[in-house]
KOLGU-4560 file (N, C-alpha, C; in nm, 3 decimals, padded with zeros to 5 digits):
<recs>
<n_xx: 12.529 n_yy: 09.775 n_zz: 07.563 ca_xx: 12.436 ca_yy: 09.734 ca_zz: 07.458 c_xx: 12.330 c_yy: 09.842 c_zz: 07.445 mol: A seq: 1 type: MET>
<n_xx: 12.310 n_yy: 09.890 n_zz: 07.326 ca_xx: 12.215 ca_yy: 09.997 ca_zz: 07.302 c_xx: 12.078 c_yy: 09.947 c_zz: 07.262 mol: A seq: 2 type: GLY>
<n_xx: 11.990 n_yy: 10.041 n_zz: 07.235 ca_xx: 11.852 ca_yy: 10.009 ca_zz: 07.195 c_xx: 11.850 c_yy: 09.922 c_zz: 07.069 mol: A seq: 3 type: GLU>
<n_xx: 11.939 n_yy: 09.951 n_zz: 06.976 ca_xx: 11.943 ca_yy: 09.877 ca_zz: 06.850 c_xx: 11.967 c_yy: 09.728 c_zz: 06.873 mol: A seq: 4 type: LYS>
<n_xx: 12.060 n_yy: 09.694 n_zz: 06.962 ca_xx: 12.091 ca_yy: 09.554 ca_zz: 06.988 c_xx: 11.977 c_yy: 09.484 c_zz: 07.062 mol: A seq: 5 type: GLU>
<n_xx: 11.915 n_yy: 09.552 n_zz: 07.158 ca_xx: 11.809 ca_yy: 09.488 ca_zz: 07.237 c_xx: 11.685 c_yy: 09.460 c_zz: 07.153 mol: A seq: 6 type: SER>
<n_xx: 11.660 n_yy: 09.538 n_zz: 07.050 ca_xx: 11.542 ca_yy: 09.514 ca_zz: 06.966 c_xx: 11.564 c_yy: 09.400 c_zz: 06.867 mol: A seq: 7 type: THR>
<n_xx: 11.684 n_yy: 09.348 n_zz: 06.860 ca_xx: 11.712 ca_yy: 09.234 ca_zz: 06.771 c_xx: 11.663 c_yy: 09.103 c_zz: 06.831 mol: A seq: 8 type: ARG>
<n_xx: 11.630 n_yy: 09.102 n_zz: 06.960 ca_xx: 11.581 ca_yy: 08.980 ca_zz: 07.025 c_xx: 11.430 c_yy: 08.975 c_zz: 07.008 mol: A seq: 9 type: VAL>
<n_xx: 11.382 n_yy: 08.866 n_zz: 06.950 ca_xx: 11.238 ca_yy: 08.851 ca_zz: 06.925 c_xx: 11.184 c_yy: 08.741 c_zz: 07.016 mol: A seq: 10 type: LYS>
<n_xx: 11.076 n_yy: 08.772 n_zz: 07.086 ca_xx: 11.011 ca_yy: 08.674 ca_zz: 07.173 c_xx: 10.908 c_yy: 08.596 c_zz: 07.091 mol: A seq: 11 type: CYS>
<n_xx: 10.915 n_yy: 08.465 n_zz: 07.098 ca_xx: 10.828 ca_yy: 08.376 ca_zz: 07.021 c_xx: 10.717 c_yy: 08.315 c_zz: 07.108 mol: A seq: 12 type: GLU>
<n_xx: 10.683 n_yy: 08.382 n_zz: 07.220 ca_xx: 10.583 ca_yy: 08.327 ca_zz: 07.312 c_xx: 10.448 c_yy: 08.309 c_zz: 07.244 mol: A seq: 13 type: LEU>
<n_xx: 10.407 n_yy: 08.403 n_zz: 07.162 ca_xx: 10.278 ca_yy: 08.392 ca_zz: 07.093 c_xx: 10.272 c_yy: 08.264 c_zz: 07.009 mol: A seq: 14 type: ASP>
<n_xx: 10.376 n_yy: 08.239 n_zz: 06.933 ca_xx: 10.381 ca_yy: 08.118 ca_zz: 06.849 c_xx: 10.384 c_yy: 07.992 c_zz: 06.935 mol: A seq: 15 type: ALA>
<n_xx: 10.457 n_yy: 07.998 n_zz: 07.045 ca_xx: 10.467 ca_yy: 07.882 ca_zz: 07.135 c_xx: 10.331 c_yy: 07.851 c_zz: 07.197 mol: A seq: 16 type: MET>
<n_xx: 10.257 n_yy: 07.954 n_zz: 07.236 ca_xx: 10.124 ca_yy: 07.932 ca_zz: 07.293 c_xx: 10.030 c_yy: 07.869 c_zz: 07.190 mol: A seq: 17 type: LEU>
<n_xx: 10.036 n_yy: 07.918 n_zz: 07.067 ca_xx: 09.952 ca_yy: 07.858 ca_zz: 06.961 c_xx: 09.990 c_yy: 07.712 c_zz: 06.940 mol: A seq: 18 type: ARG>
<n_xx: 10.119 n_yy: 07.684 n_zz: 06.937 ca_xx: 10.168 ca_yy: 07.548 ca_zz: 06.915 c_xx: 10.121 c_yy: 07.455 c_zz: 07.028 mol: A seq: 19 type: LYS>
<n_xx: 10.121 n_yy: 07.507 n_zz: 07.150 ca_xx: 10.079 ca_yy: 07.428 ca_zz: 07.266 c_xx: 09.929 c_yy: 07.431 c_zz: 07.290 mol: A seq: 20 type: ARG>
<n_xx: 09.857 n_yy: 07.512 n_zz: 07.208 ca_xx: 09.712 ca_yy: 07.532 ca_zz: 07.224 c_xx: 09.680 c_yy: 07.572 c_zz: 07.368 mol: A seq: 21 type: LYS>
<n_xx: 09.755 n_yy: 07.672 n_zz: 07.415 ca_xx: 09.743 ca_yy: 07.720 ca_zz: 07.553 c_xx: 09.707 c_yy: 07.868 c_zz: 07.553 mol: A seq: 22 type: MET>
<n_xx: 09.622 n_yy: 07.907 n_zz: 07.644 ca_xx: 09.586 ca_yy: 08.048 ca_zz: 07.657 c_xx: 09.685 c_yy: 08.118 c_zz: 07.749 mol: A seq: 23 type: THR>
<n_xx: 09.688 n_yy: 08.249 n_zz: 07.738 ca_xx: 09.772 ca_yy: 08.328 ca_zz: 07.826 c_xx: 09.725 c_yy: 08.315 c_zz: 07.971 mol: A seq: 24 type: LEU>
<n_xx: 09.596 n_yy: 08.304 n_zz: 07.990 ca_xx: 09.540 ca_yy: 08.286 ca_zz: 08.124 c_xx: 09.588 c_yy: 08.155 c_zz: 08.186 mol: A seq: 25 type: THR>
<n_xx: 09.590 n_yy: 08.049 n_zz: 08.108 ca_xx: 09.638 ca_yy: 07.919 ca_zz: 08.157 c_xx: 09.787 c_yy: 07.927 c_zz: 08.190 mol: A seq: 26 type: ARG>
<n_xx: 09.864 n_yy: 07.994 n_zz: 08.104 ca_xx: 10.006 ca_yy: 08.009 ca_zz: 08.129 c_xx: 10.030 c_yy: 08.089 c_zz: 08.257 mol: A seq: 27 type: LEU>
<n_xx: 09.951 n_yy: 08.192 n_zz: 08.279 ca_xx: 09.964 ca_yy: 08.273 ca_zz: 08.401 c_xx: 09.938 c_yy: 08.186 c_zz: 08.524 mol: A seq: 28 type: ALA>
<n_xx: 09.838 n_yy: 08.100 n_zz: 08.517 ca_xx: 09.807 ca_yy: 08.012 ca_zz: 08.629 c_xx: 09.920 c_yy: 07.913 c_zz: 08.654 mol: A seq: 29 type: ALA>
<n_xx: 09.979 n_yy: 07.860 n_zz: 08.549 ca_xx: 10.087 ca_yy: 07.763 ca_zz: 08.563 c_xx: 10.217 c_yy: 07.824 c_zz: 08.614 mol: A seq: 30 type: LEU>
<n_xx: 10.241 n_yy: 07.948 n_zz: 08.579 ca_xx: 10.370 ca_yy: 08.011 ca_zz: 08.611 c_xx: 10.365 c_yy: 08.105 c_zz: 08.730 mol: A seq: 31 type: THR>
<n_xx: 10.247 n_yy: 08.143 n_zz: 08.772 ca_xx: 10.232 ca_yy: 08.242 ca_zz: 08.879 c_xx: 10.285 c_yy: 08.379 c_zz: 08.836 mol: A seq: 32 type: ASN>
<n_xx: 10.281 n_yy: 08.405 n_zz: 08.706 ca_xx: 10.320 ca_yy: 08.535 ca_zz: 08.651 c_xx: 10.194 c_yy: 08.612 c_zz: 08.615 mol: A seq: 33 type: LEU>
<n_xx: 10.202 n_yy: 08.744 n_zz: 08.618 ca_xx: 10.084 ca_yy: 08.825 ca_zz: 08.589 c_xx: 10.050 c_yy: 08.823 c_zz: 08.440 mol: A seq: 34 type: SER>
<n_xx: 09.921 n_yy: 08.838 n_zz: 08.412 ca_xx: 09.877 ca_yy: 08.846 ca_zz: 08.273 c_xx: 09.940 c_yy: 08.965 c_zz: 08.202 mol: A seq: 35 type: LEU>
<n_xx: 09.957 n_yy: 09.074 n_zz: 08.273 ca_xx: 10.017 ca_yy: 09.194 ca_zz: 08.213 c_xx: 10.160 c_yy: 09.165 c_zz: 08.169 mol: A seq: 36 type: VAL>
<n_xx: 10.239 n_yy: 09.105 n_zz: 08.256 ca_xx: 10.378 ca_yy: 09.075 ca_zz: 08.220 c_xx: 10.386 c_yy: 08.973 c_zz: 08.106 mol: A seq: 37 type: ASN>
<n_xx: 10.300 n_yy: 08.873 n_zz: 08.110 ca_xx: 10.299 ca_yy: 08.775 ca_zz: 08.002 c_xx: 10.255 c_yy: 08.838 c_zz: 07.871 mol: A seq: 38 type: LEU>
<n_xx: 10.161 n_yy: 08.929 n_zz: 07.878 ca_xx: 10.114 ca_yy: 08.998 ca_zz: 07.757 c_xx: 10.226 c_yy: 09.080 c_zz: 07.694 mol: A seq: 39 type: SER>
<n_xx: 10.307 n_yy: 09.145 n_zz: 07.777 ca_xx: 10.422 ca_yy: 09.221 ca_zz: 07.726 c_xx: 10.516 c_yy: 09.129 c_zz: 07.650 mol: A seq: 40 type: VAL>
<n_xx: 10.541 n_yy: 09.011 n_zz: 07.705 ca_xx: 10.627 ca_yy: 08.913 ca_zz: 07.637 c_xx: 10.560 c_yy: 08.862 c_zz: 07.510 mol: A seq: 41 type: LEU>
<n_xx: 10.434 n_yy: 08.824 n_zz: 07.520 ca_xx: 10.361 ca_yy: 08.767 ca_zz: 07.406 c_xx: 10.358 c_yy: 08.864 c_zz: 07.288 mol: A seq: 42 type: LYS>
<n_xx: 10.343 n_yy: 08.991 n_zz: 07.317 ca_xx: 10.335 ca_yy: 09.092 ca_zz: 07.211 c_xx: 10.472 c_yy: 09.148 c_zz: 07.174 mol: A seq: 43 type: ASN>
<n_xx: 10.578 n_yy: 09.083 n_zz: 07.223 ca_xx: 10.716 ca_yy: 09.116 ca_zz: 07.187 c_xx: 10.752 c_yy: 09.261 c_zz: 07.220 mol: A seq: 44 type: ASP>
<n_xx: 10.708 n_yy: 09.307 n_zz: 07.339 ca_xx: 10.738 ca_yy: 09.443 ca_zz: 07.383 c_xx: 10.835 c_yy: 09.446 c_zz: 07.501 mol: A seq: 45 type: ARG>
<n_xx: 10.880 n_yy: 09.330 n_zz: 07.546 ca_xx: 10.970 ca_yy: 09.324 ca_zz: 07.662 c_xx: 11.110 c_yy: 09.371 c_zz: 07.625 mol: A seq: 46 type: ALA>
<n_xx: 11.175 n_yy: 09.437 n_zz: 07.717 ca_xx: 11.312 ca_yy: 09.482 ca_zz: 07.697 c_xx: 11.410 c_yy: 09.400 c_zz: 07.781 mol: A seq: 47 type: ARG>
<n_xx: 11.357 n_yy: 09.322 n_zz: 07.874 ca_xx: 11.440 ca_yy: 09.237 ca_zz: 07.960 c_xx: 11.353 c_yy: 09.127 c_zz: 08.017 mol: A seq: 48 type: ALA>
<n_xx: 11.416 n_yy: 09.016 n_zz: 08.055 ca_xx: 11.345 ca_yy: 08.903 ca_zz: 08.114 c_xx: 11.429 c_yy: 08.850 c_zz: 08.229 mol: A seq: 49 type: VAL>
<n_xx: 11.368 n_yy: 08.834 n_zz: 08.344 ca_xx: 11.438 ca_yy: 08.776 ca_zz: 08.459 c_xx: 11.458 c_yy: 08.626 c_zz: 08.434 mol: A seq: 50 type: ARG>
<n_xx: 11.567 n_yy: 08.574 n_zz: 08.486 ca_xx: 11.592 ca_yy: 08.430 ca_zz: 08.473 c_xx: 11.479 c_yy: 08.350 c_zz: 08.538 mol: A seq: 51 type: PHE>
<n_xx: 11.426 n_yy: 08.397 n_zz: 08.651 ca_xx: 11.318 ca_yy: 08.325 ca_zz: 08.719 c_xx: 11.194 c_yy: 08.318 c_zz: 08.630 mol: A seq: 52 type: SER>
<n_xx: 11.167 n_yy: 08.424 n_zz: 08.554 ca_xx: 11.055 ca_yy: 08.424 ca_zz: 08.460 c_xx: 11.082 c_yy: 08.327 c_zz: 08.347 mol: A seq: 53 type: THR>
<n_xx: 11.202 n_yy: 08.328 n_zz: 08.297 ca_xx: 11.240 ca_yy: 08.239 ca_zz: 08.188 c_xx: 11.228 c_yy: 08.092 c_zz: 08.229 mol: A seq: 54 type: LEU>
<n_xx: 11.274 n_yy: 08.061 n_zz: 08.348 ca_xx: 11.264 ca_yy: 07.923 ca_zz: 08.397 c_xx: 11.118 c_yy: 07.882 c_zz: 08.414 mol: A seq: 55 type: VAL>
<n_xx: 11.035 n_yy: 07.971 n_zz: 08.468 ca_xx: 10.893 ca_yy: 07.941 ca_zz: 08.486 c_xx: 10.825 c_yy: 07.915 c_zz: 08.352 mol: A seq: 56 type: ALA>
<n_xx: 10.858 n_yy: 07.996 n_zz: 08.252 ca_xx: 10.801 ca_yy: 07.977 ca_zz: 08.119 c_xx: 10.846 c_yy: 07.844 c_zz: 08.058 mol: A seq: 57 type: LEU>
<n_xx: 10.973 n_yy: 07.816 n_zz: 08.067 ca_xx: 11.026 ca_yy: 07.692 ca_zz: 08.011 c_xx: 10.966 c_yy: 07.569 c_zz: 08.080 mol: A seq: 58 type: CYS>
<n_xx: 10.950 n_yy: 07.576 n_zz: 08.211 ca_xx: 10.888 ca_yy: 07.464 ca_zz: 08.284 c_xx: 10.744 c_yy: 07.443 c_zz: 08.239 mol: A seq: 59 type: ASP>
<n_xx: 10.669 n_yy: 07.551 n_zz: 08.231 ca_xx: 10.526 ca_yy: 07.542 ca_zz: 08.197 c_xx: 10.505 c_yy: 07.498 c_zz: 08.052 mol: A seq: 60 type: ALA>
<n_xx: 10.592 n_yy: 07.545 n_zz: 07.963 ca_xx: 10.576 ca_yy: 07.515 ca_zz: 07.821 c_xx: 10.658 c_yy: 07.396 c_zz: 07.775 mol: A seq: 61 type: LEU>
<n_xx: 10.735 n_yy: 07.339 n_zz: 07.868 ca_xx: 10.821 ca_yy: 07.224 ca_zz: 07.838 c_xx: 10.909 c_yy: 07.253 c_zz: 07.716 mol: A seq: 62 type: GLU>
<n_xx: 10.986 n_yy: 07.361 n_zz: 07.730 ca_xx: 11.073 ca_yy: 07.403 ca_zz: 07.620 c_xx: 11.205 c_yy: 07.455 c_zz: 07.676 mol: A seq: 63 type: CYS>
<n_xx: 11.291 n_yy: 07.501 n_zz: 07.588 ca_xx: 11.419 ca_yy: 07.561 ca_zz: 07.623 c_xx: 11.415 c_yy: 07.710 c_zz: 07.589 mol: A seq: 64 type: GLN>
<n_xx: 11.503 n_yy: 07.791 n_zz: 07.652 ca_xx: 11.504 ca_yy: 07.935 ca_zz: 07.624 c_xx: 11.516 c_yy: 07.967 c_zz: 07.474 mol: A seq: 65 type: PRO>
<n_xx: 11.592 n_yy: 07.888 n_zz: 07.401 ca_xx: 11.607 ca_yy: 07.910 ca_zz: 07.258 c_xx: 11.479 c_yy: 07.889 c_zz: 07.179 mol: A seq: 66 type: GLY>
<n_xx: 11.383 n_yy: 07.819 n_zz: 07.238 ca_xx: 11.253 ca_yy: 07.802 ca_zz: 07.173 c_xx: 11.168 c_yy: 07.927 c_zz: 07.187 mol: A seq: 67 type: ASP>
<n_xx: 11.198 n_yy: 08.008 n_zz: 07.289 ca_xx: 11.118 ca_yy: 08.127 ca_zz: 07.317 c_xx: 11.177 c_yy: 08.255 c_zz: 07.258 mol: A seq: 68 type: LEU>
<n_xx: 11.308 n_yy: 08.256 n_zz: 07.233 ca_xx: 11.372 ca_yy: 08.379 ca_zz: 07.187 c_xx: 11.463 c_yy: 08.350 c_zz: 07.069 mol: A seq: 69 type: PHE>
<n_xx: 11.462 n_yy: 08.441 n_zz: 06.973 ca_xx: 11.554 ca_yy: 08.434 ca_zz: 06.861 c_xx: 11.621 c_yy: 08.571 c_zz: 06.845 mol: A seq: 70 type: THR>
<n_xx: 11.738 n_yy: 08.571 n_zz: 06.786 ca_xx: 11.809 ca_yy: 08.695 ca_zz: 06.756 c_xx: 11.797 c_yy: 08.720 c_zz: 06.607 mol: A seq: 71 type: VAL>
<n_xx: 11.747 n_yy: 08.836 n_zz: 06.572 ca_xx: 11.727 ca_yy: 08.870 ca_zz: 06.432 c_xx: 11.860 c_yy: 08.918 c_zz: 06.374 mol: A seq: 72 type: ILE>
<n_xx: 11.895 n_yy: 08.864 n_zz: 06.259 ca_xx: 12.020 ca_yy: 08.903 ca_zz: 06.193 c_xx: 12.008 c_yy: 09.047 c_zz: 06.141 mol: A seq: 73 type: GLU>
<n_xx: 12.122 n_yy: 09.114 n_zz: 06.139 ca_xx: 12.125 ca_yy: 09.250 ca_zz: 06.085 c_xx: 12.187 c_yy: 09.249 c_zz: 05.948 mol: A seq: 74 type: THR>
<n_xx: 12.153 n_yy: 09.345 n_zz: 05.867 ca_xx: 12.210 ca_yy: 09.358 ca_zz: 05.733 c_xx: 12.320 c_yy: 09.463 c_zz: 05.740 mol: A seq: 75 type: ALA>
<n_xx: 12.441 n_yy: 09.419 n_zz: 05.774 ca_xx: 12.553 ca_yy: 09.514 ca_zz: 05.785 c_xx: 12.651 c_yy: 09.496 c_zz: 05.674 mol: A seq: 76 type: GLU>
</recs>
């Protein structure tokens, strides 16, 4: 999988935080993840996500992985 394919995955953490009325600091406290790593996800700059991070996010936000990530369609 090349750079083109990996950039098609969009992280929706920012929208999820707004929907939950939760701050990044609160999410960091709930998940035991660093603010820096969460910020990378929130600003959609991550290139990979560990399953343990994904599970922690889903537990804290009471959601499923599909609520946090979408795949952008390509115009081919």
